[in-house]
N, CA, C and O of each residue as an XYZ file, in Angstrom:
476
protein
N     -24.575     30.175     41.056
C     -24.290     31.601     40.893
C     -22.927     31.725     41.540
O     -22.664     31.079     42.554
N     -21.865     32.721     40.849
C     -20.775     32.812     42.035
C     -20.906     33.720     43.073
O     -21.530     34.780     43.047
N     -20.459     33.375     43.725
C     -20.054     34.071     45.554
C     -20.322     35.195     45.212
O     -21.474     35.381     45.605
N     -19.772     36.550     44.447
C     -19.889     37.914     44.476
C     -21.204     38.328     43.477
O     -21.601     39.478     43.286
N     -21.821     36.984     42.842
C     -23.211     37.247     41.800
C     -24.084     37.740     43.501
O     -23.961     37.362     44.666
N     -25.117     38.953     42.638
C     -26.224     39.199     43.585
C     -27.445     38.751     42.792
O     -27.440     39.188     41.641
N     -28.368     38.080     43.077
C     -29.349     37.208     42.677
C     -30.675     37.849     42.170
O     -31.564     37.136     41.706
N     -30.815     39.335     42.272
C     -31.969     40.120     42.107
C     -31.102     40.548     41.025
O     -31.883     41.137     40.277
N     -29.510     40.620     40.300
C     -29.377     41.552     39.250
C     -29.258     40.978     37.989
O     -28.667     39.954     37.647
N     -29.931     41.820     37.318
C     -30.062     41.105     35.452
C     -28.721     40.580     35.239
O     -28.439     39.384     35.163
N     -28.232     41.173     35.184
C     -26.318     40.883     34.747
C     -25.940     39.827     35.096
O     -25.392     39.056     34.309
N     -26.233     39.422     36.905
C     -25.418     38.521     37.201
C     -26.072     37.249     36.607
O     -25.510     36.367     35.958
N     -27.424     37.341     36.974
C     -28.144     35.853     36.024
C     -27.799     35.750     34.555
O     -27.654     34.595     34.155
N     -27.636     36.726     33.656
C     -27.131     36.438     32.245
C     -25.852     36.493     32.259
O     -25.440     36.798     31.139
N     -24.418     36.226     33.566
C     -23.505     35.938     33.503
C     -23.351     34.298     33.882
O     -22.741     33.534     33.134
N     -24.014     33.835     35.203
C     -24.590     32.803     35.472
C     -25.562     31.638     34.363
O     -25.876     30.481     34.640
N     -25.798     32.224     33.385
C     -27.167     31.711     32.213
C     -28.128     31.161     32.880
O     -28.396     29.961     32.807
N     -28.775     32.053     33.645
C     -29.923     31.760     34.024
C     -30.848     32.796     32.838
O     -31.866     32.360     32.299
N     -30.598     33.441     32.708
C     -31.354     34.065     31.217
C     -30.356     34.532     30.352
O     -29.258     35.054     30.542
N     -31.387     34.031     28.754
C     -30.614     34.299     27.941
C     -29.804     34.866     27.301
O     -29.459     35.475     28.314
N     -29.363     35.131     26.797
C     -28.217     36.584     26.481
C     -27.619     36.246     24.552
O     -27.218     35.104     24.329
N     -27.620     37.156     23.490
C     -26.641     36.871     22.171
C     -25.163     36.806     22.877
O     -24.779     37.852     23.400
N     -24.434     35.834     22.925
C     -22.665     36.481     24.077
C     -21.737     36.604     22.808
O     -21.625     35.554     22.174
N     -21.083     37.645     22.346
C     -20.324     37.782     21.682
C     -18.850     37.496     22.199
O     -18.060     37.886     21.339
N     -18.371     37.095     23.009
C     -17.184     37.525     23.831
C     -17.404     36.758     25.365
O     -18.512     36.457     25.809
N     -16.298     36.551     25.958
C     -16.044     35.488     27.143
C     -14.829     35.174     27.566
O     -14.170     34.234     27.121
N     -14.465     35.963     28.468
C     -12.986     35.401     29.176
C     -13.293     35.204     30.578
O     -14.429     35.232     31.051
N     -12.240     35.005     31.202
C     -12.304     34.651     32.613
C     -12.807     35.690     33.616
O     -13.348     35.332     34.663
N     -12.594     37.226     33.236
C     -12.827     38.272     33.978
C     -14.472     39.036     33.675
O     -15.213     39.619     34.466
N     -14.686     38.654     31.753
C     -15.366     39.930     31.373
C     -16.649     38.897     30.228
O     -16.266     38.080     29.390
N     -17.808     39.158     30.445
C     -18.955     38.804     29.874
C     -19.224     39.765     28.926
O     -18.992     40.903     29.333
N     -19.849     39.651     27.215
C     -20.282     40.458     26.626
C     -21.334     39.975     25.811
O     -21.487     38.866     25.300
N     -22.051     41.026     25.774
C     -23.735     39.911     25.053
C     -24.255     41.388     23.893
O     -23.548     42.391     23.986
N     -25.250     41.422     23.050
C     -26.025     41.756     22.254
C     -27.316     42.709     23.559
O     -28.199     42.310     24.319
N     -26.561     44.496     23.094
C     -28.011     45.186     23.761
C     -29.550     44.393     23.012
O     -29.837     44.096     21.853
N     -30.280     44.261     24.328
C     -31.890     43.768     23.739
C     -32.478     45.247     23.110
O     -33.580     45.158     22.568
N     -31.956     46.349     23.130
C     -32.527     47.565     23.182
C     -31.349     48.527     22.013
O     -31.252     49.754     22.055
N     -30.652     47.739     21.159
C     -30.152     48.224     20.885
C     -30.305     49.990     20.268
O     -31.100     50.248     19.364
N     -29.300     51.231     21.007
C     -29.110     52.308     20.301
C     -28.061     52.450     18.753
O     -28.107     53.329     17.893
N     -27.612     51.838     18.796
C     -26.562     52.028     17.125
C     -26.619     50.018     16.607
O     -26.534     49.136     17.461
N     -26.713     49.846     15.699
C     -26.411     48.529     14.589
C     -25.785     47.804     15.287
O     -26.231     46.760     15.764
N     -24.538     48.289     15.473
C     -23.940     47.288     16.752
C     -24.089     47.974     18.154
O     -23.764     49.126     18.444
N     -24.563     47.169     18.835
C     -24.746     47.831     20.182
C     -24.164     46.603     21.456
O     -25.111     46.173     22.115
N     -22.858     46.047     21.839
C     -22.721     45.180     22.655
C     -22.994     45.860     24.107
O     -23.267     47.056     24.209
N     -22.900     45.029     25.162
C     -22.829     45.053     26.721
C     -21.784     44.381     27.255
O     -21.613     43.178     27.055
N     -20.802     45.301     28.163
C     -19.082     44.442     28.394
C     -19.321     44.878     29.570
O     -19.262     46.038     29.978
N     -19.746     43.409     30.421
C     -19.814     43.679     31.905
C     -18.802     42.725     32.415
O     -18.477     41.757     31.728
N     -18.234     42.968     33.699
C     -17.226     42.181     34.496
C     -18.182     40.711     35.058
O     -19.403     40.565     35.127
N     -16.963     39.680     35.430
C     -18.417     38.724     35.876
C     -18.616     39.011     37.461
O     -19.594     38.586     38.077
N     -17.463     39.866     38.118
C     -17.747     40.318     39.501
C     -18.840     41.854     39.321
O     -18.905     42.823     38.565
N     -19.625     41.284     40.612
C     -20.836     42.217     40.328
C     -20.088     43.807     41.229
O     -19.831     43.907     42.429
N     -19.927     44.729     40.271
C     -20.109     45.811     40.847
C     -21.013     47.137     40.679
O     -21.267     47.367     39.497
N     -21.429     47.843     41.381
C     -22.422     48.439     41.218
C     -22.287     49.451     39.603
O     -22.916     49.426     38.545
N     -21.167     50.247     40.111
C     -21.061     51.313     38.867
C     -19.708     51.295     38.429
O     -19.025     50.291     38.633
N     -19.289     52.195     37.907
C     -18.048     52.135     37.552
C     -17.487     53.654     39.012
O     -16.326     53.974     39.266
N     -18.315     54.039     39.430
C     -17.765     55.204     40.411
C     -17.497     54.333     41.554
O     -16.766     54.881     42.380
N     -17.900     53.020     41.891
C     -17.784     52.373     43.110
C     -16.855     51.240     42.732
O     -16.942     50.171     43.336
N     -15.753     51.459     41.528
C     -14.621     50.940     41.204
C     -13.583     51.325     42.305
O     -13.693     52.337     42.996
N     -12.632     50.483     42.395
C     -11.535     51.011     43.190
C     -10.636     50.788     42.705
O     -10.753     50.411     41.539
N      -8.961     50.902     43.398
C      -7.734     51.093     42.846
C      -7.642     49.632     42.579
O      -6.972     49.079     41.707
N      -8.546     49.014     43.610
C      -7.807     47.524     43.410
C      -8.330     46.773     41.739
O      -7.573     45.841     41.469
N      -9.246     46.963     40.820
C      -9.886     46.904     40.123
C      -9.393     47.489     38.930
O     -10.109     47.353     37.938
N      -8.273     48.143     38.802
C      -7.872     48.556     37.824
C      -7.531     47.143     36.590
O      -7.795     47.085     35.389
N      -7.037     46.409     37.257
C      -6.520     45.343     36.209
C      -8.091     44.737     35.463
O      -8.021     43.982     34.494
N      -9.513     45.178     36.058
C     -10.682     44.265     35.742
C     -11.196     45.292     34.268
O     -11.409     45.057     33.078
N     -11.251     47.063     35.569
C     -11.438     48.228     34.296
C     -10.885     47.787     32.550
O     -11.389     47.635     31.437
N      -9.072     47.699     33.444
C      -8.907     46.905     31.870
C      -9.275     46.266     31.186
O      -9.706     46.515     30.060
N      -9.176     45.231     31.759
C      -9.941     43.776     30.941
C     -11.210     43.845     29.994
O     -11.520     43.075     29.085
N     -12.058     45.322     30.593
C     -13.037     45.940     30.069
C     -12.842     46.415     28.941
O     -13.530     46.168     27.951
N     -12.046     47.020     28.979
C     -11.680     47.717     27.856
C     -10.654     47.383     26.652
O     -10.518     48.070     25.640
N      -9.873     46.044     26.999
C      -9.094     45.313     26.386
C     -10.126     44.180     25.133
O      -9.855     43.745     24.014
N     -11.362     44.046     26.048
C     -12.270     43.015     25.489
C     -12.898     43.653     24.385
O     -12.936     43.216     23.235
N     -13.629     45.231     25.012
C     -14.027     46.422     23.882
C     -13.536     46.509     22.686
O     -14.059     46.260     21.599
N     -12.011     47.050     23.081
C     -11.083     46.537     21.406
C     -11.204     45.389     20.831
O     -11.468     45.333     19.630
N     -11.102     44.724     21.280
C     -11.560     42.729     20.513
C     -12.277     42.837     19.716
O     -12.214     42.571     18.516
N     -13.514     43.503     20.714
C     -15.111     42.900     20.092
C     -14.919     44.020     19.056
O     -15.275     43.584     17.961
N     -14.576     45.046     18.990
C     -14.787     46.150     17.989
C     -14.064     45.310     16.283
O     -14.520     45.415     15.144
N     -13.047     44.665     16.687
C     -12.262     44.020     15.782
C     -13.201     43.198     15.309
O     -13.741     43.365     14.216
N     -13.464     42.234     16.118
C     -14.219     40.577     15.765
C     -15.927     41.765     14.767
O     -16.584     41.357     13.809
N     -16.099     43.084     15.463
C     -17.095     42.947     14.428
C     -17.293     44.611     13.470
O     -18.147     45.495     13.418
N     -15.962     44.341     12.835
C     -15.857     45.140     12.420
C     -15.694     46.423     11.998
O     -15.634     46.879     10.857
N     -15.612     47.098     13.369
C     -16.093     48.122     13.636
C     -14.162     49.011     13.432
O     -13.904     49.803     12.525
N     -13.361     48.664     14.284
C     -12.614     48.966     14.164
C     -11.445     50.259     13.770
O     -10.671     51.054     14.304
N     -11.985     49.785     12.367
C     -10.956     50.863     10.989
C     -12.208     52.288     11.297
O     -11.953     53.408     11.740
N     -13.244     51.849     10.971
C     -13.940     53.260     11.032
C     -14.588     53.776     12.379
O     -14.970     54.929     12.175
N     -14.885     53.350     13.777
C     -14.509     54.179     15.179
C     -15.651     53.523     15.599
O     -16.297     52.674     14.984
N     -15.887     54.084     16.931
C     -16.748     53.145     17.524
C     -16.841     54.174     18.854
O     -16.000     55.026     19.139
N     -17.952     53.910     19.519
C     -18.503     54.340     20.612
C     -17.940     53.662     22.040
O     -17.936     52.435     21.941
N     -17.585     54.018     23.012
C     -17.376     53.756     23.964
C     -18.322     53.914     25.266
O     -18.722     54.950     24.736
N     -18.976     53.863     26.346
C     -19.510     54.386     27.029
C     -20.221     53.562     28.603
O     -20.836     52.499     28.679
N     -19.799     54.632     29.817
C     -19.972     54.370     30.623
C     -21.043     54.820     31.325
O     -21.053     56.051     31.350
N     -21.972     54.308     31.920
C     -23.107     55.655     32.724
C     -23.201     54.995     33.959
O     -23.072     53.840     34.365
N     -23.634     56.784     34.717
C     -23.430     55.890     36.077
C     -24.159     56.939     36.917
O     -23.921     58.125     37.147
N     -25.371     55.887     37.393
C     -26.368     56.467     37.982
C     -27.578     56.887     37.304
O     -27.345     57.208     36.139
N     -29.122     57.018     37.738
C     -30.245     56.282     37.147
C     -30.392     58.503     36.182
O     -31.366     58.734     35.467
N     -29.604     59.337     36.361
C     -29.910     60.726     35.410
C     -29.016     60.284     34.270
O     -29.266     60.829     33.195
N     -28.000     59.386     34.286
C     -27.571     59.055     33.232
C     -27.786     58.347     32.377
O     -27.282     58.380     31.255
N     -28.999     57.196     33.016
C     -29.651     56.414     31.746
C     -29.230     55.181     32.262
O     -29.576     54.185     31.627
N     -28.422     54.999     33.481
C     -28.417     53.404     34.076
C     -29.437     52.945     34.010
O     -30.355     53.710     33.714
N     -29.687     51.792     34.203
C     -30.857     51.591     34.149
C     -30.673     49.764     34.975
O     -31.519     49.223     35.688
N     -29.835     49.409     34.717
C     -28.956     48.036     35.620
C     -27.612     48.632     36.151
O     -26.635     49.234     35.706
N     -28.184     48.035     37.606
C     -26.940     48.978     38.189
C     -25.575     47.673     38.763
O     -25.197     47.574     39.930
N     -25.075     46.849     37.637
C     -24.385     46.700     37.356
C     -23.359     46.916     36.422
O     -23.605     46.621     35.253
N     -21.853     47.541     36.815
C     -20.694     47.771     35.830
C     -21.129     47.251     34.349
O     -21.748     46.225     34.068
N     -20.664     48.185     33.551
C     -21.162     47.996     31.976
C     -20.642     48.846     31.526
O     -20.812     49.963     32.015
N     -19.700     48.640     30.279
C     -19.430     49.258     29.289
C     -20.255     48.935     27.954
O     -20.167     47.780     27.537
N     -21.160     49.972     27.142
C     -21.672     49.952     25.915
C     -20.677     49.988     24.907
O     -19.744     50.791     24.898
N     -20.894     49.079     24.027
C     -19.775     49.452     23.220
C     -20.673     49.576     21.500
O     -20.909     48.520     20.913
N     -21.057     50.818     20.911
C     -21.820     51.321     19.681
C     -20.888     51.524     18.620
O     -19.851     52.185     18.588
N     -21.506     50.771     17.689
C     -21.016     51.459     16.254
C     -21.814     51.335     14.938
O     -22.987     51.662     14.754
N     -21.115     50.904     14.234
C     -21.905     50.515     13.169
C     -22.333     52.018     11.620
O     -22.428     51.821     10.409
N     -22.462     53.164     12.291
C     -23.048     54.610     11.815
C     -22.273     55.090     12.056
O     -21.238     54.594     12.502
N     -22.482     56.206     11.855
C     -21.667     57.651     12.727
C     -22.354     58.245     13.888
O     -23.410     58.712     13.460
N     -22.289     58.371     14.685
C     -22.611     58.837     16.087
C     -22.667     60.225     15.940
O     -21.641     60.725     15.480
N     -23.640     61.028     16.222
C     -23.621     62.302     16.897
C     -22.958     63.043     17.580
O     -22.146     62.185     17.927
N     -22.569     64.063     18.144
C     -22.059     65.034     19.246
C     -22.960     66.103     18.966
O     -23.407     66.523     17.899
N     -23.160     66.512     20.347
C     -23.255     65.720     21.140
C     -23.970     64.222     21.128
O     -23.933     63.672     20.027
N     -24.728     63.354     22.383
C     -25.169     61.907     21.880
C     -26.608     62.890     22.309
O     -26.471     63.911     22.984
N     -27.920     62.439     21.834
C     -28.782     62.523     21.624
C     -29.599     62.533     20.752
O     -30.787     62.706     21.021
């Protein structure tokens, strides 16, 4: 496990290969895998390899990392055939927003029309 990973973090363990996942994308900064409890036909979690608690904990120095997550989301949307019809990107910050794993992650959802407001 990388020096900045946390041994008790589910996503750090997935990135390290200790827990299996259905990987859809990986580069030097980002790891993305299918959500095991999908909220849409396509539901991918896009996570930085470096542990950051959530998007609220990101700092100015993390700008390139946040951009890498968005670029990965756009690439995955293309790969998954979602780019032409549309997709949703969601950050959950804190328990009241539904965050259950406290490792920054971006949800990519698509494959069906999305209602607004969500729910």
